[in-house]
C-alpha positions as CSV (number, residue, x, y, z in Angstrom):
1,M,346.7,-14.6,-10.7
2,T,347.3,-11.6,-12.9
3,L,350.4,-9.5,-12.8
4,L,348.5,-6.6,-11.4
5,E,347.1,-8.8,-8.6
6,R,350.6,-10.1,-7.8
7,L,352.0,-6.6,-7.7
8,T,349.2,-5.5,-5.4
9,L,350.2,-8.4,-3.0
10,Y,353.8,-7.4,-3.2
11,I,352.9,-3.8,-2.3
12,Q,350.9,-5.1,0.7
13,L,353.8,-7.4,1.7
14,T,356.4,-4.7,1.6
15,R,354.0,-2.1,3.2
16,L,354.6,0.4,0.4
17,N,350.9,1.2,0.9
18,R,351.7,2.2,4.5
19,P,354.8,4.3,4.3
20,I,355.2,5.2,8.1
21,G,357.9,2.5,8.5
22,I,359.9,4.1,5.6
23,L,359.6,7.5,7.1
24,L,360.7,6.4,10.6
25,L,363.8,4.8,9.0
26,L,364.3,7.8,6.7
27,W,364.4,10.6,9.2
28,P,367.4,9.4,11.3
29,T,369.2,8.5,8.1
30,L,368.7,12.1,6.8
31,W,369.9,13.5,10.2
32,G,373.1,11.6,9.6
33,V,373.4,12.5,5.9
34,W,372.9,16.3,6.6
35,I,375.2,16.5,9.6
36,A,377.9,14.4,7.9
37,G,377.6,16.6,4.8
38,N,377.9,19.8,6.9
39,G,374.4,20.8,5.7
40,Y,375.2,20.4,2.0
41,P,375.5,16.6,1.2
42,S,376.2,15.4,-2.3
43,W,372.9,14.9,-4.0
44,H,373.9,11.5,-5.3
45,I,374.5,10.5,-1.7
46,V,371.0,11.8,-0.8
47,L,369.5,9.8,-3.6
48,I,371.3,6.6,-2.8
49,F,370.2,6.8,0.9
50,L,366.6,7.7,0.0
51,L,366.3,4.7,-2.4
52,G,368.2,2.4,-0.1
53,T,366.0,3.3,2.8
54,A,362.8,2.4,0.9
55,L,364.4,-0.9,-0.4
56,M,365.7,-2.1,3.0
57,R,362.5,-1.2,4.8
58,S,360.5,-3.2,2.2
59,A,362.9,-6.1,2.6
60,G,362.6,-5.9,6.4
61,C,358.8,-6.1,6.1
62,V,358.9,-9.2,4.0
63,I,361.3,-10.9,6.4
64,N,359.1,-9.8,9.3
65,D,356.0,-11.4,7.8
66,Y,358.0,-14.5,6.9
67,A,359.2,-14.9,10.5
68,D,355.7,-14.2,11.9
69,R,353.7,-16.3,9.4
70,H,352.7,-18.8,12.1
71,I,351.9,-16.1,14.7
72,D,350.0,-13.7,12.5
73,K,347.3,-16.2,11.8
74,H,346.2,-16.0,15.4
75,V,345.9,-12.2,15.3
76,K,342.8,-10.7,13.6
77,R,344.7,-7.6,12.5
78,T,347.4,-9.6,10.7
79,R,345.8,-12.9,9.6
80,E,345.1,-11.6,6.1
81,R,348.7,-10.6,5.3
82,P,349.8,-12.2,2.0
83,I,352.1,-14.9,3.4
84,T,349.8,-15.8,6.3
85,S,346.7,-16.0,4.1
86,G,348.6,-18.2,1.6
87,S,348.4,-15.6,-1.2
88,I,352.2,-15.6,-1.4
89,A,354.3,-18.7,-0.7
90,P,357.0,-18.3,2.0
91,G,359.8,-19.2,-0.5
92,E,358.6,-16.6,-3.0
93,A,358.6,-14.0,-0.2
94,L,362.3,-14.9,0.6
95,W,363.2,-14.4,-3.0
96,L,361.5,-11.0,-3.0
97,A,363.4,-10.0,0.2
98,A,366.7,-11.2,-1.3
99,A,366.0,-9.2,-4.5
100,L,365.2,-6.0,-2.5
101,A,368.4,-6.4,-0.4
102,L,370.5,-7.0,-3.5
103,A,369.1,-3.9,-5.2
104,A,370.0,-1.9,-2.0
105,F,373.5,-3.3,-2.1
106,L,374.0,-2.4,-5.8
107,L,373.0,1.1,-4.9
108,I,376.0,1.6,-2.6
109,L,378.6,-0.1,-4.8
110,P,379.9,3.3,-6.0
111,L,380.6,4.3,-2.4
112,N,383.7,3.7,-0.4
113,T,384.9,0.5,1.2
114,L,383.9,1.5,4.8
115,T,380.3,2.0,3.7
116,L,380.2,-1.4,2.0
117,L,381.6,-3.0,5.1
118,L,379.0,-1.3,7.3
119,S,376.3,-2.6,5.0
120,V,376.9,-6.1,6.3
121,P,375.9,-5.5,9.9
122,A,373.1,-3.3,8.6
123,V,371.6,-6.2,6.6
124,L,372.1,-8.6,9.5
125,L,370.3,-6.2,11.9
126,A,367.4,-5.8,9.6
127,A,367.0,-9.5,8.9
128,S,367.4,-10.6,12.6
129,Y,365.0,-8.1,14.2
130,P,361.8,-10.1,13.6
131,F,363.3,-13.1,15.5
132,T,364.3,-11.1,18.6
133,K,360.7,-11.0,19.7
134,R,361.0,-14.6,20.6
135,F,363.8,-14.1,23.3
136,F,364.7,-10.4,23.8
137,A,362.6,-8.5,26.4
138,I,362.9,-5.2,24.6
139,P,363.2,-6.0,20.8
140,Q,362.4,-2.4,20.2
141,A,366.0,-1.6,21.2
142,H,367.2,-3.9,18.4
143,L,364.8,-2.2,16.0
144,G,366.3,1.2,17.0
145,I,369.8,0.0,16.1
146,A,368.6,-1.4,12.8
147,F,366.6,1.7,11.9
148,G,369.5,4.0,12.9
149,F,372.3,2.2,11.2
150,G,372.0,4.4,8.2
151,I,373.5,7.1,10.4
152,P,377.1,5.7,10.6
153,M,376.8,4.6,7.0
154,A,376.0,8.2,6.0
155,F,379.1,9.5,7.8
156,A,381.2,6.7,6.3
157,A,379.9,7.5,2.8
158,Q,380.8,11.2,3.0
159,L,383.8,11.3,5.4
160,G,385.3,7.9,5.1
161,S,385.1,7.5,8.9
162,V,382.5,7.3,11.6
163,P,383.1,10.0,14.3
164,P,381.7,9.9,17.8
165,V,378.7,12.1,17.0
166,A,377.5,9.5,14.5
167,W,377.3,6.9,17.2
168,L,375.6,9.3,19.6
169,L,373.0,10.0,17.0
170,L,372.5,6.3,16.6
171,I,372.0,5.8,20.4
172,A,369.5,8.7,20.4
173,N,367.6,6.9,17.6
174,V,367.5,3.7,19.7
175,F,365.7,5.6,22.5
176,W,363.3,7.3,20.1
177,A,362.5,3.9,18.5
178,I,361.8,2.4,21.9
179,A,359.4,5.3,22.5
180,Y,357.4,5.0,19.3
181,D,357.5,1.2,19.0
182,T,356.4,0.8,22.6
183,E,353.4,2.9,21.6
184,Y,352.8,0.5,18.8
185,A,353.3,-2.5,21.1
186,M,350.7,-1.1,23.5
187,V,348.2,-1.7,20.7
188,D,349.1,-5.4,20.5
189,R,349.9,-6.1,24.1
190,D,347.1,-8.5,24.8
191,D,347.8,-10.5,21.7
192,D,351.5,-10.6,22.4
193,V,350.9,-11.8,26.0
194,H,348.6,-14.6,24.7
195,L,351.1,-15.7,22.0
196,G,354.2,-15.4,24.2
197,I,355.8,-12.7,22.2
198,H,358.1,-10.2,23.9
199,S,357.7,-6.5,23.7
200,S,358.7,-3.3,25.6
201,A,355.1,-2.7,26.4
202,I,355.0,-6.0,28.3
203,F,358.4,-5.5,29.9
204,F,357.6,-2.0,31.2
205,G,354.1,-3.1,32.4
206,K,352.2,-0.4,34.3
207,Y,355.2,1.9,33.8
208,D,354.8,1.8,30.0
209,V,353.7,5.5,29.6
210,A,356.4,6.7,31.9
211,A,359.0,4.6,30.0
212,V,357.9,6.1,26.7
213,M,358.2,9.6,27.9
214,A,361.6,8.9,29.5
215,C,362.8,7.5,26.2
216,Y,361.7,10.6,24.4
217,G,363.5,12.7,27.0
218,I,366.7,10.7,26.7
219,A,366.6,10.8,22.9
220,L,366.2,14.6,23.0
221,I,369.0,15.1,25.4
222,L,371.3,12.9,23.3
223,L,370.3,14.9,20.2
224,A,371.1,18.1,22.0
225,V,374.5,16.9,22.9
226,S,375.0,15.7,19.3
227,G,374.1,19.2,18.1
228,Q,376.7,20.7,20.4
229,M,379.3,18.3,19.1
230,A,378.4,19.2,15.5
231,G,378.5,23.0,16.3
232,R,374.9,23.6,15.6
233,G,373.0,26.9,16.4
234,W,369.8,27.9,18.0
235,I,367.6,26.8,15.1
236,Y,368.7,23.2,15.6
237,Y,367.6,23.4,19.2
238,A,364.3,25.0,18.2
239,G,363.7,21.9,16.1
240,L,364.4,19.8,19.2
241,L,362.0,22.0,21.2
242,A,359.3,21.4,18.5
243,A,360.0,17.6,18.8
244,A,359.6,17.8,22.5
245,G,356.2,19.5,22.1
246,I,355.2,16.6,19.8
247,A,356.4,14.1,22.4
248,L,354.2,15.8,25.0
249,Y,351.2,15.6,22.6
250,H,351.9,11.9,22.4
251,Y,351.6,11.7,26.1
252,T,348.0,13.0,25.9
253,L,347.2,10.3,23.4
254,I,348.8,7.3,25.3
255,R,348.1,8.1,28.9
256,H,344.8,6.2,28.9
257,R,346.3,3.3,26.9
258,G,343.5,3.2,24.3
259,R,344.4,1.1,21.3
260,E,343.4,3.6,18.7
261,A,345.1,6.5,20.5
262,C,348.3,4.6,21.0
263,F,348.4,3.7,17.3
264,A,347.7,7.4,16.4
265,A,350.7,8.4,18.6
266,F,352.9,5.8,16.8
267,L,351.9,7.2,13.4
268,H,352.4,10.8,14.5
269,N,356.1,10.1,15.2
270,N,356.8,11.0,11.6
271,W,356.4,14.6,12.7
272,F,358.9,14.1,15.6
273,G,361.6,12.9,13.1
274,A,360.6,15.6,10.7
275,A,360.9,18.4,13.3
276,V,364.4,17.3,14.2
277,F,365.4,17.2,10.5
278,A,363.9,20.6,9.9
279,G,365.9,22.0,12.7
280,I,369.1,20.5,11.2
281,G,368.4,21.5,7.7
282,I,367.3,25.1,8.4
283,D,370.1,25.6,10.9
284,Y,372.7,24.7,8.3
285,L,370.9,26.7,5.6
286,L,370.9,29.9,7.6
287,A,374.3,29.5,9.3
């Protein structure tokens, strides 16, 4: 196998060719970075968290495919993934995940002790998520914590502490993650039932669409309270209103539970996170 062929497999394994996962992890991290930095975060902090997000999401994808290597071969959509197809050995994948996690850790070494301490549960959350699908009825909640843990880390990095607003933002992200990952789980519901894998789409059953919309609503309410705690102005809430409109658009996509439409709604959540961040950034800029 040539070096280019192996790099191509690594890109597929880490999903760098499908950046939606990085974006869904990046937006809540940037919410935290900007609010913790009072709208003007240090640019070295921004760069560290940008690169760290990409590295940790990539490591998480590798661990996910390693954990699911015996399951993915039974699903048409995933059976050709590099580990499942045998293109990359499981041991090699683990070394790649370890290298990515180490690179992310080296990035935060210049930061304070609290940030370094918080990186430990962050790594454990990211590494353990793929295994929660075996026993936890709503693994999407675990994903929301893992994807939102950059928020308290961002506050720790800039303030040396983690105030209540950081934890509220994290909880808001949990509900957003349940919403968008339930949309994703609706795509694979039949396969998951057949394989005995847990998901929120299975847990919510016929109430899945209502549950998704309720989670969007709770996330937006918590974000509104977070904005009040952070002393934000009307532009911040305009961003939330735009995000609410996006959530309503997702309802039109998922209400009939078509696979392609549900997947389109999942992908479109990039704009939900972007709308919230735009409201935060512009509100601080014009304050």
